[in-house]
C-alpha positions as CSV (number, residue, x, y, z in Angstrom):
1,M,71.4,93.7,105.9
2,G,75.1,93.6,105.3
3,D,77.7,96.3,105.9
4,L,79.0,99.0,103.6
5,L,82.8,98.8,103.1
6,L,84.5,102.0,102.0
7,V,87.9,101.3,100.3
8,R,90.1,104.3,99.6
9,H,92.5,103.5,96.7
10,G,96.2,103.0,97.4
11,E,98.9,105.7,97.3
12,T,99.6,107.6,94.2
13,E,102.4,110.2,93.5
14,W,99.8,113.0,93.9
15,S,98.2,111.7,97.1
16,L,101.7,111.4,98.5
17,S,102.5,115.0,97.6
18,G,99.1,116.4,98.6
19,R,98.0,117.5,95.1
20,H,94.3,117.5,94.6
21,T,93.6,114.6,92.3
22,G,90.1,114.5,90.8
23,S,89.9,113.9,87.1
24,T,93.6,113.3,86.5
25,D,93.9,109.5,85.9
26,I,97.2,108.5,87.5
27,P,98.3,105.1,88.6
28,L,99.2,103.7,92.0
29,T,102.8,103.9,93.2
30,E,104.4,100.5,93.9
31,H,103.7,101.2,97.6
32,G,100.1,101.8,96.7
33,R,99.9,98.5,94.9
34,E,101.3,96.8,97.9
35,Q,98.7,98.5,100.1
36,A,96.0,97.2,97.8
37,R,97.3,93.6,97.8
38,R,97.5,93.6,101.6
39,L,93.8,94.5,101.8
40,A,92.7,91.2,100.1
41,P,92.3,89.0,103.2
42,L,90.5,91.7,105.1
43,I,88.0,92.4,102.4
44,A,87.5,88.7,101.8
45,S,86.5,88.3,105.4
46,Y,83.4,90.4,104.9
47,H,81.7,88.1,102.3
48,L,80.9,90.6,99.6
49,S,77.8,90.3,97.6
50,T,78.5,93.3,95.4
51,A,81.3,95.8,94.7
52,F,81.3,99.2,93.0
53,V,84.3,101.0,91.7
54,S,85.2,104.4,90.4
55,P,86.2,104.4,86.7
56,M,89.6,105.9,87.6
57,Q,92.6,103.5,87.2
58,R,93.8,104.1,90.8
59,A,90.5,102.7,92.2
60,R,90.1,99.9,89.6
61,E,93.7,98.7,90.2
62,T,93.1,98.8,94.0
63,A,90.0,96.6,93.6
64,R,91.7,94.1,91.3
65,L,94.8,93.8,93.5
66,A,92.6,93.5,96.6
67,G,91.1,90.4,95.0
68,V,87.7,91.9,93.9
69,E,86.7,90.9,90.4
70,G,83.6,92.1,88.5
71,A,83.1,95.3,90.4
72,R,80.5,97.6,88.8
73,V,82.1,100.7,87.4
74,D,80.1,103.8,88.4
75,A,81.0,107.4,87.6
76,D,79.2,108.6,90.7
77,L,82.1,107.2,92.7
78,C,84.6,109.6,91.0
79,E,86.5,112.0,93.2
80,W,85.4,115.6,93.9
81,D,85.7,117.6,90.7
82,Y,88.4,120.1,91.9
83,G,87.9,122.5,88.9
84,G,90.7,125.1,89.0
85,Y,92.4,123.4,91.9
86,E,93.1,120.1,90.1
87,G,96.8,119.2,90.7
88,V,97.2,122.0,93.3
89,T,98.1,121.5,97.0
90,T,96.3,123.1,99.9
91,V,99.5,124.9,100.8
92,E,99.6,126.5,97.4
93,I,95.9,127.5,97.6
94,H,96.5,129.1,101.0
95,R,99.0,131.5,99.5
96,T,96.2,133.4,97.9
97,R,93.2,132.2,100.0
98,P,94.6,131.7,103.5
99,D,91.2,130.8,105.0
100,W,90.1,128.4,102.2
101,F,88.7,125.1,103.3
102,L,87.4,122.6,100.7
103,F,84.4,121.4,102.7
104,D,83.1,124.9,103.3
105,D,84.3,126.8,100.2
106,G,84.3,124.3,97.4
107,V,86.8,125.0,94.6
108,A,87.8,127.6,92.0
109,P,86.0,127.3,88.6
110,G,87.8,125.1,86.1
111,P,87.6,124.4,82.4
112,T,84.3,123.5,80.7
113,E,84.9,119.7,81.0
114,H,85.8,120.0,84.7
115,P,84.1,123.1,86.1
116,G,84.4,122.0,89.7
117,E,81.8,120.9,92.3
118,S,80.4,122.5,95.4
119,P,80.0,120.5,98.6
120,D,76.3,120.2,97.9
121,Q,76.9,118.9,94.4
122,V,79.2,116.2,95.8
123,G,76.6,115.4,98.4
124,A,73.9,114.9,95.8
125,R,76.2,112.5,93.9
126,A,76.8,110.6,97.2
127,E,73.0,110.4,97.7
128,R,72.6,108.8,94.2
129,M,75.3,106.3,95.0
130,L,73.8,105.4,98.4
131,A,70.5,104.6,96.6
132,K,72.3,102.2,94.4
133,I,74.2,100.7,97.4
134,D,71.0,100.2,99.3
135,A,69.4,98.5,96.3
136,A,72.3,96.1,96.2
137,L,72.2,95.5,99.9
138,A,68.5,94.6,99.7
139,E,69.0,92.2,96.8
140,A,71.5,89.8,98.3
141,Q,73.1,88.5,101.4
142,G,76.4,89.9,102.3
143,S,78.2,93.3,102.3
144,V,78.8,95.8,99.6
145,A,82.2,97.4,98.9
146,V,82.9,100.7,97.1
147,F,86.4,101.5,95.8
148,S,86.7,105.2,95.5
149,H,88.5,108.4,96.6
150,G,89.2,110.2,99.9
151,H,87.1,113.3,99.7
152,F,84.2,111.7,98.0
153,L,84.1,108.8,100.5
154,R,84.2,111.3,103.4
155,V,81.1,113.1,101.9
156,L,79.4,109.7,101.3
157,T,80.0,108.8,105.0
158,A,78.5,112.1,106.2
159,R,75.4,111.6,104.1
160,R,75.0,108.0,105.2
161,L,75.0,109.2,108.8
162,G,72.4,111.9,108.1
163,L,74.9,114.7,108.3
164,P,75.4,117.5,105.7
165,A,78.0,117.1,103.0
166,E,80.3,119.6,104.8
167,A,80.6,117.2,107.8
168,G,82.8,114.9,105.6
169,A,85.5,117.1,107.0
170,L,85.3,115.1,110.3
171,F,86.3,111.8,108.7
172,Q,90.0,111.8,107.8
173,L,90.6,108.9,105.4
174,A,94.0,107.4,104.6
175,T,95.1,105.7,101.4
176,G,94.9,101.9,101.2
177,T,92.4,101.5,104.0
178,V,89.0,99.9,104.6
179,S,86.3,101.6,106.7
180,R,83.0,100.0,107.6
181,L,79.6,101.5,108.0
182,S,77.0,99.3,109.7
183,T,73.7,99.6,111.6
184,E,72.9,99.6,115.3
185,H,69.2,99.7,116.4
186,R,68.3,100.5,112.8
187,R,70.6,103.5,112.7
188,H,73.6,103.9,110.5
189,V,76.9,103.9,112.5
190,V,80.7,103.9,111.9
191,A,81.8,100.4,112.9
192,G,85.4,100.7,111.7
193,W,87.6,103.4,110.3
194,N,90.9,103.6,108.5
195,V,91.6,99.9,109.0
196,R,94.7,98.4,107.6
197,P,95.6,94.7,107.8
198,S,97.9,93.8,110.7
199,S,101.5,93.3,109.7
């Protein structure tokens, strides 16, 4: 069975400033586009059989610039629904909730169309995505790549390793990077993390 490659999209203005970016569909910065382009040789070296991508433009553009065409768009790869914290930084949240921590506390309720998700809800979505990934890995030779978002990919990693969704807090993930989940003795392991192409 091939590896699972986790690709966090390139930099955006909001990722640069630390604003929680869930449903807001903003583009990459020029630096983010360059990050994505530089990933192409690294991703090509893994001989992908399948790729999945979040519907958000920052993920789709990262996939395209990284040389991956025909990725399957899947809404389960969307970022955490931050509800009332959409567009707000952690520093701002701490002014009224000094002990707040996303992976423990979830988010404040938001509008009807984006009410917010708890860690367990994000974990359930990650489980659905992992089932689709495993089906793709079983169907063909090669690795599977997913182009998605920082907090969601951290939860997906935790669930892949058999950890609770909250353990995603342990896996810091930078923009424009590739991380690799593999197997060793039939157990899921982290084989590479926050990898960027050498200069």
